N, C-alpha and C positions, 0 to 999 in steps of 0.2 A: 195302624193304618198294611193292611195288605201292600201286596210285592206289590211292583213293575203298573206303578196308579202315574198317568200324566196329566201335566198340565196345559192347555190352552189358552190362552187369551186376544182377546183380539180390545187393542185398548184406543177408543175416537171421538169424538170435543162434546159427547153429549155424553155421554153411555162408555161402561170398560162389560164387555159379555169376556165369563170366567166361562170356561167345562174344562169338567174330569173326567178322562179314557181309560183303560188299559188297553194291558197289551192287542191285547182281542178286536181293538176296533169301539169293543160297550161303550155306552155314556151315558159315563154314574150319577150329571152333576150339573148343576148350569148353575153360574154365579154372576148377579148383578151390584156393577158399581155406577158410581158417578161419571163425567169429563173426569179423563184422564194424559189430555195431551200436555206434553209441560211447559210450552209453544204458551195457549192458552189459558194454564190454569195456576203455574207454579210446581216446584218440585215437588210441594211438600199436602198437601191438594191430591196430583197425578198420583202417588205415595197410597195415600186415604183412600182411595177411587179402587183401585187394586185389590188393598188389603179388604176391604168391602166387598169385591164382586167373589174373591178366593173365601176367605169365612162365608163369606152365602155361601157356595157351592161346598162346600168344607161340610158347611153344618146338614145339608142335604144329601150327602152321603156321608154320612154317619161316621168321618176320618179327624182323627187328629190335629195336628200340627206342629206332626211329624216332615220334613219334607218333602215332595214328592219328587220319580225319582229322576223327574227331567221336565222343563219347561222351556213355553216358547211363546214370545212376548210380540205379537203384532201389531204395534204400532205410531197411529198416524203421527205425521211431526219428528218421527223417526229420520233423520235424513243421512247420516258427517257419522262423523267417530263419535264424537262427542257425546252427539245425544244418546247413542247405541251406550254408552259406558255411564249416561244416567239411567236410563231404566237395565242397563244390566243391576246398579248402585243400589240404585230400588229392591231390587229383585232378592237381591243377596241378599239387605236389612230386611226383607220379608222374610230371606228362609227358604224359598219358596221350592228351593232344590239347590242342592251343593252347587257353585259354580261355574267349574267345568262344564254342567249340567242346564245352565243358564244358557237360553240362544235369545236374542234380540234382534231386529228389522222394524222392517217396515213394512205399514200393513198391507201396501201394494203386493209381499214378497205371497203373507197369508191367506189374499186373495186368488194367487198362484194359481197356489197349493187347493184352494181348493174348490178353486173357478176347474181344474183340471183335476185333481185330484190326485196331485199331484209327481201329474208328468209336468214335461216340460213342454214352454207352451208364451200363450200370449194370453193375459189378459187387462180389459179396459172398464179402467173401473167410471162409473156415470151414475153423479149423483147429485149434493151441494156443489160436491169439489165434483175434479175429474180427473188424471191419470193415467196410463198408461204402461205398462214391464211387463219386462216381456227378462228369462229365463231356460238359456237351454240345460241340458244333459252333460253337460264336461262342470255349468258351476257361475258362468261366465254370464251377464246379466245387463241388464239396460231402461231407461226409466223418463222417458218423454213426458212431454209437460207434471202436469200439479204443481205448477209455480207456486198456485193461491192464485184469488180473486182478482187479487192488479196486475199480475203479470199474467197471468194463466186460465185455465180452469175451465178453456172456454166449451163449450160444448154442454156444459151442466147446469143444475136447477136455477144456482145462482147467474153462469151469465143470459141462462132466455130469459131469470127475473131483471137483470140490466139492460138486457134490448126490449124488455114489453115498454117499460120506462120509456125508455128511449122513444118510441116502435108510439108511443100511446101523445107525445111532445107534438112532436113531428108532422104525427097525421093532426095533429090542434091546428100546425100552424100550416097546414100545407102544402107541406114538404116532401112526401107521401098520401099517394089517397088515404082515403080511407078507411081504418082498421077498426073491427072489434077489439084488440084489442085498449083499444082508447078510454070506450065508455066501462070496459073489464073493470084497467086501472082505476077508472074515475071511483068504482061505487066495493074494487077490494077494498085500498084505503078509505072511502069512507071522506071521499070529496068535494067541497060541492062542486066544484070545478075546476076542471082540468087547470085552471089559473092558482093551488092552490096544494099542488103541489110540491110547488122548489119548499113551500115552509114546510109541508109534509117528509119530505126525506133530507131536506137539510138538517132544519134545525130542532127534529127530534129527535136526527138521528138512527136511520135504520140503520139495525145491527144487518153482518151477512148470512142471518136462520132465514127475516124478515125478507130480506129480496126473494132471492131460493123459494120463498112458499113463493109466490106470483105465477114461477115455473106453469101451473097446472095454469092458467087467463091460458097460455101460448099454442098449448096441448088444445085447449077448450076449442078456442080461435081455429086451431088448426085442421083439428077436430070438423069447424063447424060450413068449410071452406076460406075462410078469409087469406087472403093472397098473401096478404105481407108475414101475418102467423106461422104460413105452410111452407116459406121463403127461410124462416128466422129455423124454424126445426130442421132443415134443405143442407142451408149454413153450419145450425151444431153436429149433423152426421160427416160432414164434411170432414167441419175441421182433428172432430174424433179420426175418424177414419185417417189426419193423415200425420196422428199421433202414433198408432199400433203401423203406419204402413213404416217410419221411420223407428222405428224400437227391431221390426224384422228386418228394414235396413244396416240395422250398427251392428244388428247379432248372426248377418247373412240367415235370417228364417222366412226364405218368403216361401220354404215352400213348393213344393210340384205334384207335379200329378197324381202318383200313388203315397204319399208322402203327403199331406198337404199339412202349413203350420195353422196348429190349435188355438181357437180365441175364445175366449170366451170372457162377457161379459157380467160387471155386479153393478150393481145400484139402482135407489130407488127410481129413475128414472126412467127405469123398465115399465113400472108399472105403467106408463103412459102407456100402455097398447101398442097397437099398429101401428102407426100415425107418426109415434114416434120414431118405436120396434126395429121399422121394416126399411124405414129410407137408411136410419142409420147400420144396418145387415148391408143393404143393397151399399153402404161409399167403404164399405172394411171389403169385400168382396172383388169391387171396383178395384180396390187403394194394396188386396194383395189378391190377385185373381184363386191362386194357389192358396186355399183356405177354409179353414172350413169353423162354421160361427157358429157359436155354441151358450146358449146359458148357463149358468155358475153349475158344478153338479155340487156344492157341499156351499157354503157359507163360512166365509173366515176364518170365524173362530171353529172350523170345524181345523180348518188347514194349518192354522194353528196349531194342533193338537200333531194331525199328520207329521207336520216339522218336527212333535216333539219325540213320538215315535221312535223315525225316523234317524233325530240326532244320533240315538244308541243302540240304531247297527237292524232295526225289526227294518226292514221289507214292507214295502206296502206296496200291497198285491189286493186286489180285487175282494178275498174274504174282508179286511179289514175296512177297506172304500164301503163297502154292502154295510156292515154291520155299523155302524155311521150313519147312514141311512137311514138305514130303519129300527136305529136306536135311539137318532133327533128325536128334537121336538120342530125342529126350525123348516 
């Protein structure tokens, strides 16, 4: 294996991405594996998914199993030191890199590293779940939200899906004005009538992802001018902005006219278009007036690569981030 080859991993609840780069930021290969959130699938499945992704990337790059110079794993479900130790042990058993060159943290960390190309700031993730994370140049960090679908995830696809279900039954009851969501939910769940919704939701045990898949119905209804759906989008934006504000306040990163706080946005809900993104950006700017809100510059897996490079003392400069952008397929 050539010297100075680095590994970045983005491990999530549905898939695991592995990317190999050189010290100059050239992307050499990619690999994909199954889910690796060990809280969901267990340690053995998580390890197998990581191995599959890394082996696929090695094969694409024509590399053998010699350990990488450094590896950084950003993993969903990693919150505590115990979690970090579990993932570090997996990486060690897979011989991804020398033990002292293996970095592990939560997926928000790599989302921020990619979102702002290694610069300090805040990242807001808005996908199936939601979470906000900030990090200062001195290493101080804080996270808000991300407590899962039972205790948090406000403003996420799951949250919107739940609100759509609630709106449908409240509309049927007459507790709120009739909303397009009533009929959209009925059709999406293939119900003969709304009265069948309880059996569909409870008896068939709808999964978190199937509830999150209802979020586009809210976007469609909002785009059509439905007052209820527009209200849900506005509430989602406000809830997300409160998380950003909390992180900025905790880290004293409110910014100023001359040095605004950078906020990167990441997640599938950003594909919803202006009807969701515009209220989101407005709410964040209202909550954090001295902020600069942008979409992520690089995907999380390349953020993991940046952190792997950085861990060996390689300074992250414009040349490296530019090479990542130019050679990436993401």
